[in-house]
N, C-alpha and C positions, 0 to 999 in steps of 0.2 A: 321919800325922805327917811333918814334915820334919826331917831331920838334916843339918846342915852339919858336915863334919869335915875335918881335915887330919891326915895321917899322914906323919911324917918319920923317915927312918932316921938314927940317930946312931952315929958311930964307924965308918962305912963309907967314909970318904973325903970329898972336897970335892963331888963331883957326886952329887946325890940324884935326878936326873931319871929314871933308868932304874927305880929302885925305886918311885918314886911312880907311874910309868906302869903298873907291875904292879898297884898298888892300884886305879888307875882302870880297868884292864882287868877286874878282879874286879867292880867296880861295874857296868860296862857289860854284862858277861855275866849279871848278875843279872836283867835284864829289867825292873827297877823304873825308874820315871821318874827321871832324874838330870841334873845339869848340873855341869860342872867349869869353874872359872875359875882365875885366877892364885893364889888363896889357899885356896879350899875346894872340896870336892866336896859337892854337896847331893843327897840321895836322898829320895824320897817313898814311903811305904808304911805298913804296919802295924808296930807296935813290934817284934815278934819277927823279922819278915823284914828290917827295916832294920838292927836290931842284929846279926843274923847276917851281913849283908853287911859291916858295919863290922868285925866280928871277922875275917872272911875277908880283908879288905883289910889289916888289921894283920898277920895271919899271913903274907900275901904279902911284905910288907916285912921282917918278922922273919926270913924265910927267907934274906935276903941281908944282914942287919944284926944286930949283936949287941945293939942297943938300939933301941927305937922310941918316939917321942913321938906322942901322940894328943891333938888338941884337938877338942872336940865341942860343938855347940850344937844344941838340939832345940826344936821347936815342936810340942807334943803337943796335937792337936785331933782327938779321936776322931770318925770319920764324915766328916771333910772330905777331899775328893779334889780334885786339880787345883791345889792351892795353889802348887806349884812354878812354874807359869806365871801363875796368876791374880794373885799379888801384884805381879809385875813389870808385867803388863798394866794393872793399876789405876794404878800410878805413871805409866806412859807416857800413859794417857788424861788424867790430871790435867795432866801437862806439856804435852800437845798442846792443851789448852784455853786456854792462855795466849796 
């Protein structure tokens, strides 16, 4: 499955970058395929392992913030692997055919 999520500290000041970096650090340490962009971090893996990483990322932000907002979108496709890169590669192939 793919899970795209965004975790945001609330009530800990104007700058959220340091807390968000801690969440991304958790994701990268997980060893699961992942990608971070300006809006979301996407992780690929099995349900239990991906959700455990999301929880750990939320916990990392909660350690420095009294409140945490979590946005999450999931593509649940049992048995599919490599979707993190395959979806983007398909779009690039189509764009390059023009």
